[in-house]
C-alpha positions as a printed NumPy array, in Angstrom:
array([[  8.473,  10.072, -13.311],
       [  5.448,  11.545, -11.543],
       [  4.304,  12.293,  -8.029],
       [  1.571,   9.748,  -7.299],
       [  0.567,  11.644,  -4.173],
       [  1.463,  14.456,  -1.854],
       [  0.223,  12.913,   1.376],
       [ -0.434,  15.187,   4.344],
       [ -0.476,  13.655,   7.829],
       [ -2.366,  15.397,  10.627],
       [ -4.859,  14.912,  13.436],
       [ -8.079,  16.918,  12.947],
       [ -9.568,  15.051,  15.906],
       [-13.129,  13.98 ,  16.565],
       [-15.39 ,  15.879,  16.62 ],
       [-13.686,  17.241,  13.535],
       [-11.647,  20.44 ,  13.893],
       [-12.174,  22.197,  10.548],
       [ -9.396,  24.702,  11.316],
       [ -6.82 ,  21.9  ,  11.158],
       [ -8.106,  20.82 ,   7.766],
       [ -8.193,  24.406,   6.535],
       [ -4.521,  24.799,   7.386],
       [ -3.785,  21.446,   5.758],
       [ -5.734,  22.396,   2.645],
       [ -3.965,  25.726,   2.262],
       [ -0.567,  24.047,   2.558],
       [ -1.293,  21.17 ,   0.222],
       [ -2.54 ,  23.425,  -2.583],
       [  0.577,  25.565,  -2.306],
       [  2.699,  22.416,  -2.384],
       [  0.905,  21.063,  -5.427],
       [  1.425,  24.312,  -7.319],
       [  5.111,  24.425,  -6.367],
       [  5.869,  20.878,  -7.542],
       [  3.943,  21.369, -10.769],
       [  5.818,  24.622, -11.417],
       [  9.034,  22.606, -11.075],
       [  7.853,  20.297, -13.863],
       [  6.421,  17.39 , -11.874],
       [  2.891,  16.154, -12.492],
       [  1.002,  15.65 ,  -9.213],
       [ -1.644,  12.997,  -9.729],
       [ -3.389,  13.322,  -6.346],
       [ -3.226,  15.021,  -2.968],
       [ -4.24 ,  12.899,  -0.001],
       [ -4.969,  13.277,   3.694],
       [ -3.956,  10.666,   6.27 ],
       [ -5.5  ,  10.872,   9.743],
       [ -4.851,   8.788,  12.866],
       [ -6.547,   5.36 ,  12.962],
       [-10.283,   5.864,  13.265],
       [-10.527,   3.664,  16.403],
       [ -8.18 ,   6.098,  18.188],
       [-10.114,   9.112,  16.916],
       [-13.202,   7.569,  18.501],
       [-11.459,   6.849,  21.801],
       [-11.355,   3.07 ,  21.434],
       [-10.762,   0.732,  23.15 ],
       [-11.629,   2.683,  26.318],
       [-15.059,   3.956,  25.289],
       [-17.946,   1.558,  25.773],
       [-20.523,   3.726,  23.977],
       [-18.733,   3.972,  20.605],
       [-20.916,   2.664,  17.794],
       [-21.033,   1.968,  14.082],
       [-23.436,   4.909,  13.703],
       [-20.796,   7.237,  15.157],
       [-18.097,   5.717,  12.925],
       [-20.287,   6.342,   9.883],
       [-20.777,   9.944,  10.988],
       [-17.012,  10.366,  11.421],
       [-16.272,   9.049,   7.923],
       [-18.962,  11.218,   6.342],
       [-17.653,  14.336,   8.096],
       [-14.028,  13.654,   7.202],
       [-14.789,  12.805,   3.585],
       [-16.894,  15.937,   3.063],
       [-14.429,  18.271,   4.791],
       [-11.427,  16.81 ,   2.957],
       [-13.157,  17.371,  -0.386],
       [-13.951,  20.958,   0.596],
       [-10.267,  21.629,   1.214],
       [ -9.037,  20.107,  -2.023],
       [ -8.061,  16.555,  -1.089],
       [ -8.731,  13.737,  -3.543],
       [ -8.659,  10.887,  -1.014],
       [ -8.462,  10.313,   2.727],
       [ -7.158,   7.432,   4.806],
       [ -8.777,   6.617,   8.156],
       [ -7.222,   3.216,   8.874],
       [ -6.125,   0.983,  10.371],
       [ -8.444,  -0.992,  12.587],
       [ -6.436,  -2.131,  15.609],
       [ -6.125,  -5.434,  17.503],
       [ -6.808,  -3.587,  20.765],
       [-10.23 ,  -2.576,  19.391],
       [-11.6  ,  -5.737,  17.704],
       [-14.958,  -4.162,  16.896],
       [-13.229,  -1.659,  14.591],
       [-12.608,  -4.404,  11.995],
       [-16.281,  -5.36 ,  11.906],
       [-17.289,  -1.791,  11.016],
       [-15.03 ,  -1.43 ,   7.976],
       [-17.291,  -3.09 ,   5.346],
       [-20.091,  -0.666,   6.273],
       [-17.679,   2.281,   6.254],
       [-16.433,   1.29 ,   2.804],
       [-19.974,   0.908,   1.495],
       [-20.95 ,   4.343,   2.825],
       [-17.973,   6.202,   1.3  ],
       [-16.342,   6.735,  -2.071],
       [-12.978,   8.345,  -1.399],
       [-12.097,   6.985,   2.047],
       [ -9.467,   4.253,   2.438],
       [ -9.097,   1.889,   5.386],
       [ -6.742,  -0.802,   6.573],
       [ -6.456,  -3.387,   9.305],
       [ -3.36 ,  -4.022,  11.409],
       [ -2.48 ,  -7.726,  11.768],
       [  0.642,  -7.323,  13.899],
       [  1.408,  -5.969,  17.33 ],
       [  4.547,  -4.699,  19.023],
       [  7.331,  -7.066,  20.046],
       [  7.034,  -9.147,  16.861],
       [  3.512, -10.319,  17.656],
       [  0.91 , -11.513,  15.162],
       [ -2.717, -11.209,  16.213],
       [ -4.614, -14.224,  14.912],
       [ -8.017, -12.611,  15.58 ],
       [ -6.865,  -9.566,  13.6  ],
       [ -5.699, -11.762,  10.701],
       [ -9.084, -13.485,  10.653],
       [-10.876, -10.149,  10.96 ],
       [ -8.991,  -8.702,   7.968],
       [ -9.891, -11.784,   5.939],
       [-13.547, -11.269,   6.85 ],
       [-13.379,  -7.61 ,   5.779],
       [-11.993,  -8.611,   2.361],
       [-14.65 , -11.31 ,   1.99 ],
       [-17.521,  -8.934,   2.811],
       [-16.178,  -5.949,   0.878],
       [-15.93 ,  -8.029,  -2.29 ],
       [-19.728,  -8.061,  -2.556],
       [-20.301,  -4.321,  -2.065],
       [-20.148,  -3.828,  -5.844],
       [-20.626,  -6.479,  -8.56 ],
       [-16.983,  -6.249,  -9.705],
       [-15.324,  -6.499,  -6.27 ],
       [-13.69 ,  -3.101,  -6.782],
       [-14.28 ,  -1.877,  -3.215],
       [-11.307,  -3.874,  -1.936],
       [ -9.086,  -1.363,  -3.729],
       [ -9.732,   0.803,  -0.653],
       [ -8.707,  -1.755,   1.985],
       [ -5.382,  -3.343,   2.871],
       [ -4.266,  -5.708,   5.602],
       [ -1.07 ,  -4.39 ,   7.214],
       [  1.848,  -6.224,   8.776],
       [  4.623,  -4.313,  10.502],
       [  3.652,  -1.048,   8.778],
       [  4.538,   2.1  ,  10.771],
       [  2.825,   5.469,  10.531],
       [  3.918,   7.918,   7.852],
       [  3.882,   5.776,   4.69 ],
       [  2.496,   8.034,   1.92 ],
       [  1.013,   5.303,  -0.295],
       [ -2.64 ,   4.366,   0.292],
       [ -4.293,   2.361,   1.793],
       [ -1.373,   1.947,   4.235],
       [ -1.106,   5.629,   5.238],
       [ -1.973,   6.777,   8.753],
       [ -0.811,   9.5  ,  11.123],
       [  0.751,   9.269,  14.58 ],
       [  1.649,  12.04 ,  17.004],
       [  0.783,  15.728,  17.101],
       [  3.085,  17.338,  14.521],
       [  1.611,  17.591,  10.98 ],
       [  3.911,  16.274,   8.264],
       [  3.888,  15.46 ,   4.567],
       [  5.596,  12.922,   2.344],
       [  5.729,  12.185,  -1.37 ],
       [  4.658,   8.894,  -2.944],
       [  6.589,   8.637,  -6.216],
       [  5.5  ,   6.82 ,  -9.383],
       [  8.914,   5.916, -10.722],
       [  8.901,   2.513, -12.425],
       [  9.788,   4.284, -15.666],
       [ 13.182,   5.208, -14.196],
       [ 14.013,   1.499, -13.903],
       [ 12.711,   0.764, -17.409],
       [ 14.903,   3.522, -18.868],
       [ 17.988,   2.515, -16.892],
       [ 17.863,  -1.152, -17.891],
       [ 16.896,  -0.549, -21.522],
       [ 19.559,   2.067, -22.236],
       [ 22.56 ,   0.417, -20.608],
       [ 23.53 ,  -3.156, -21.457],
       [ 25.959,  -3.425, -18.544],
       [ 24.244,  -4.527, -15.331],
       [ 26.421,  -2.523, -12.971],
       [ 26.206,   0.525, -15.196],
       [ 22.414,   0.209, -15.457],
       [ 22.092,   0.031, -11.678],
       [ 24.296,   3.095, -11.348],
       [ 22.091,   4.888, -13.894],
       [ 19.   ,   4.035, -11.842],
       [ 20.603,   5.28 ,  -8.625],
       [ 21.705,   8.473, -10.347],
       [ 18.229,   9.098, -11.776],
       [ 16.535,   8.606,  -8.407],
       [ 19.017,  10.88 ,  -6.638],
       [ 18.716,  13.554,  -9.321],
       [ 14.929,  13.701,  -9.011],
       [ 15.094,  13.549,  -5.209],
       [ 17.476,  16.521,  -5.205],
       [ 15.213,  18.538,  -7.518],
       [ 12.163,  17.719,  -5.395],
       [ 14.04 ,  18.577,  -2.204],
       [ 14.71 ,  22.058,  -3.547],
       [ 10.955,  22.553,  -3.91 ],
       [ 10.419,  21.257,  -0.38 ],
       [ 12.924,  23.781,   0.955],
       [ 11.046,  26.601,  -0.768],
       [  7.816,  25.517,   0.913],
       [  9.3  ,  25.729,   4.4  ],
       [  8.255,  23.533,   7.278],
       [  6.355,  25.919,   9.547],
       [  3.03 ,  24.239,   8.717],
       [  4.184,  20.657,   8.25 ],
       [  7.486,  18.803,   8.619],
       [  8.759,  17.062,   5.504],
       [  8.991,  13.333,   6.28 ],
       [ 10.627,  12.158,   3.055],
       [ 10.108,  10.326,  -0.237],
       [  8.791,   6.857,  -0.963],
       [ 10.521,   5.807,  -4.202],
       [  8.901,   2.369,  -4.33 ],
       [  9.066,   2.408,  -8.148],
       [  5.283,   2.321,  -8.364],
       [  4.1  ,   1.48 , -11.905],
       [  1.33 ,   2.647, -14.213],
       [ -0.494,   0.379, -16.703],
       [  1.716,   1.241, -19.682],
       [  4.767,  -0.727, -20.862],
       [  7.036,   2.309, -20.485],
       [  6.014,   2.625, -16.83 ],
       [  5.9  ,  -1.062, -15.905],
       [  8.086,  -2.582, -13.219],
       [  7.513,  -5.905, -14.968],
       [  9.077,  -4.399, -18.087],
       [ 12.135,  -3.452, -16.028],
       [ 12.422,  -7.074, -14.837],
       [ 12.377,  -8.28 , -18.42 ],
       [ 14.913,  -5.663, -19.533],
       [ 17.254,  -7.392, -17.096],
       [ 16.931, -10.584, -19.13 ],
       [ 14.045, -12.45 , -17.478],
       [ 12.016, -13.853, -20.425],
       [  8.738, -13.4  , -18.553],
       [  8.094, -12.228, -15.02 ],
       [  7.366, -15.303, -12.933],
       [  9.966, -17.51 , -14.587],
       [ 13.284, -18.401, -12.888],
       [ 15.48 , -15.35 , -12.582],
       [ 12.606, -13.109, -11.501],
       [ 13.597, -13.248,  -7.834],
       [ 17.151, -12.192,  -8.72 ],
       [ 15.818,  -9.339, -10.865],
       [ 13.666,  -8.129,  -7.985],
       [ 16.635,  -8.268,  -5.617],
       [ 18.909,  -6.409,  -8.063],
       [ 16.456,  -3.554,  -8.57 ],
       [ 15.727,  -3.323,  -4.842],
       [ 19.451,  -3.264,  -4.045],
       [ 19.929,  -0.373,  -6.461],
       [ 17.099,   1.499,  -4.758],
       [ 18.751,   0.888,  -1.379],
       [ 21.964,   2.527,  -2.621],
       [ 20.298,   5.803,  -3.5  ],
       [ 20.615,   8.644,  -0.993],
       [ 17.495,  10.683,  -0.224],
       [ 15.187,  11.37 ,   2.753],
       [ 13.082,   8.231,   3.158],
       [  9.497,   7.702,   4.261],
       [  7.305,   4.647,   3.926],
       [  8.3  ,   1.469,   2.083],
       [ 10.969,   2.312,  -0.511],
       [ 10.709,  -1.215,  -1.844],
       [  9.162,  -2.418,  -5.088],
       [  5.441,  -2.266,  -5.708],
       [  4.236,  -5.224,  -7.758],
       [  0.506,  -4.527,  -8.095],
       [ -0.795,  -7.027, -10.636],
       [ -3.654,  -4.884, -11.919],
       [ -1.7  ,  -1.605, -11.987],
       [  1.181,  -2.87 , -14.122],
       [  0.761,  -3.73 , -17.813],
       [  3.428,  -6.469, -17.886],
       [  2.519,  -8.01 , -14.525],
       [ -1.133,  -8.139, -15.613],
       [ -0.118,  -9.785, -18.891],
       [  2.138, -12.384, -17.247],
       [ -0.544, -13.211, -14.684],
       [ -3.053, -13.69 , -17.496],
       [ -0.592, -16.005, -19.293],
       [ -0.053, -18.056, -16.139],
       [  3.658, -17.431, -15.602],
       [  3.093, -15.142, -12.59 ],
       [  1.222, -16.627,  -9.635],
       [  0.242, -15.628,  -6.125],
       [  3.11 , -17.546,  -4.511],
       [  5.587, -15.811,  -6.806],
       [  4.443, -12.392,  -5.616],
       [  4.814, -13.432,  -1.996],
       [  8.258, -14.887,  -2.708],
       [  9.512, -11.675,  -4.333],
       [  8.325,  -9.697,  -1.311],
       [ 11.008, -11.5  ,   0.69 ],
       [ 13.759,  -9.672,  -1.192],
       [ 12.242,  -6.456,  -2.398],
       [  8.621,  -5.754,  -2.11 ],
       [  5.745,  -4.321,  -0.208],
       [  3.497,  -7.368,  -0.255],
       [  0.511,  -8.505,  -2.305],
       [ -1.187,  -5.663,  -4.148],
       [ -4.303,  -5.517,  -6.356],
       [ -4.324,  -9.288,  -6.758],
       [ -7.513, -10.604,  -8.465],
       [ -8.794, -13.778,  -6.789],
       [-11.752, -16.1  ,  -7.376],
       [-14.99 , -14.691,  -6.043],
       [-15.679, -17.768,  -3.931],
       [-12.382, -17.54 ,  -2.008],
       [-13.552, -18.062,   1.556],
       [-12.397, -16.18 ,   4.68 ],
       [-10.381, -19.169,   5.902],
       [ -8.293, -19.24 ,   2.718],
       [ -7.916, -15.452,   2.722],
       [ -6.779, -15.68 ,   6.336],
       [ -4.151, -18.278,   5.483],
       [ -2.747, -15.996,   2.753],
       [ -2.675, -13.063,   5.164],
       [ -0.952, -15.142,   7.831],
       [  1.794, -16.082,   5.377],
       [  2.323, -12.397,   4.629],
       [  2.317, -11.395,   8.305],
       [  4.811, -14.15 ,   9.145],
       [  7.116, -12.989,   6.361],
       [  6.919,  -9.395,   7.58 ],
       [  7.77 , -10.325,  11.153],
       [ 10.592, -12.74 ,  10.413],
       [ 12.227, -10.3  ,   7.979],
       [ 11.392,  -7.245,  10.096],
       [  9.905,  -5.349,   7.162],
       [  6.564,  -3.7  ,   6.336],
       [  4.234,  -5.663,   4.06 ],
       [  0.638,  -5.167,   2.981],
       [ -2.034,  -7.247,   1.274],
       [ -4.678,  -5.753,  -1.014],
       [ -6.583,  -8.811,  -2.237],
       [ -9.503,  -8.473,  -4.637],
       [-11.9  , -11.444,  -4.872],
       [-14.051, -10.864,  -7.966],
       [-17.683, -11.984,  -7.521],
       [-18.772, -14.616, -10.022],
       [-15.254, -15.167, -11.359],
       [-13.162, -18.321, -11.116],
       [ -9.456, -18.901, -11.692],
       [ -8.5  , -18.066, -15.262],
       [-11.486, -15.826, -15.949],
       [-10.648, -12.407, -17.423],
       [-11.122,  -9.339, -15.261],
       [-13.126,  -6.45 , -16.669],
       [-12.465,  -3.475, -14.417],
       [-13.276,  -0.083, -15.93 ],
       [-10.609,   1.978, -14.188],
       [ -7.856,   4.026, -15.885],
       [ -5.218,   2.957, -13.359],
       [ -5.819,  -0.771, -14.005],
       [ -4.616,  -3.131, -16.726],
       [ -7.023,  -6.052, -16.885],
       [ -5.691,  -9.548, -16.363],
       [ -7.062, -12.927, -15.316],
       [ -8.144, -14.186, -11.919],
       [ -5.287, -15.994, -10.187],
       [ -5.599, -19.515,  -8.893],
       [ -5.755, -19.971,  -5.114],
       [ -5.319, -23.31 ,  -3.388],
       [ -7.667, -23.615,  -0.422],
       [ -6.088, -23.169,   2.99 ],
       [ -7.36 , -22.648,   6.512],
       [ -6.272, -21.483,   9.937],
       [ -7.017, -24.562,  11.998],
       [ -5.885, -26.662,  14.946],
       [ -3.293, -24.837,  17.062],
       [ -3.458, -21.525,  15.221],
       [ -7.239, -21.316,  15.343],
       [ -7.3  , -20.962,  19.107],
       [ -4.399, -18.549,  19.509],
       [ -4.862, -14.855,  20.257],
       [ -1.35 , -13.466,  19.722],
       [  1.824, -15.381,  19.049],
       [  5.374, -14.064,  18.868],
       [  7.522, -14.566,  15.804],
       [ 10.929, -12.98 ,  16.434],
       [ 12.877, -11.481,  13.558],
       [ 15.959, -13.256,  12.192],
       [ 17.543,  -9.881,  11.482],
       [ 21.157,  -9.865,  12.585],
       [ 21.251, -13.574,  13.424],
       [ 24.156, -15.483,  11.917],
       [ 25.15 , -19.147,  11.892],
       [ 25.809, -21.051,  15.107]])
């Protein structure tokens, strides 16, 4: 198990207040050293700011411009690097500021370590159709920034995602009090639990015990750090994988007896692992579901390349366990209308189930369904481009601005 990220949440404002980042940088380096001294590898340290439209005073300001947004991103990215941060998050674009979505492709193109997102939902169970379409347009445009479509790694469409989630690109800050949270890479805990214990109940208990043991050890480090500089918000044990079999959530599925992820039984496996995660006691922040990123998981990438794992499967599993659609390779000619239909499905699922979901879709220029991917990135396991059936947002939905989709949470039979 590793710490994927120590994510620090704060508001350095705009124009940028370097003193806030200096304080954040001093804290995060001390935190990194403390966790590493306790035996935990820290892969990255990350900074999450408030949504960039709010930093710029949108939607109230009429003089805000793309040029100013580019200046903001450049200043934040440079300052964050100076204070020791690997990545920053400046999303999401907001439905109340529609122009903010249109700027994101240019902001992505002008940066290297800045992540962005776009919110598709509003309060009171609302889904913003213009925001869904705008997120689809961002994905479509960002795919062509580099020849391999890699830029979409730094953008996600969000549905029902609150502030304070430590995994990128979903992270953003809200309020005045600085805080920090830990994003945990822990798929190996599930692999170990289900490979070492042949009894299902016993294996689930082993997984719960392992999570709680690590959470307790990490909490001791947190207590040593103190909370004068930043409040500890909690852990996100979403069992994030790494592209090795020993750290693959797909491998954990198959240890449960599913012949190949994507075949019948996979939904039950996802629900079983998620239920075990729910039973563990620890301070929670973010998703605490199951990440199923196709390109970041060796077994998921393999099953997608073989054809047993498809886009609809990933969306289906999100209903019982997950965090949405993540690092999904799609044909390069997938049009905005089809992307929008996929995003609408995800947003509808998030609202009806009252849960946070994200979509990080990666159309690959020049590739069609079944073509191999060839990303040169140590955190990716290459796969094949998934098939997408064309879909559109037409007729009634095309003209809507916001529609309400109440949650079924707590509703029984009548």
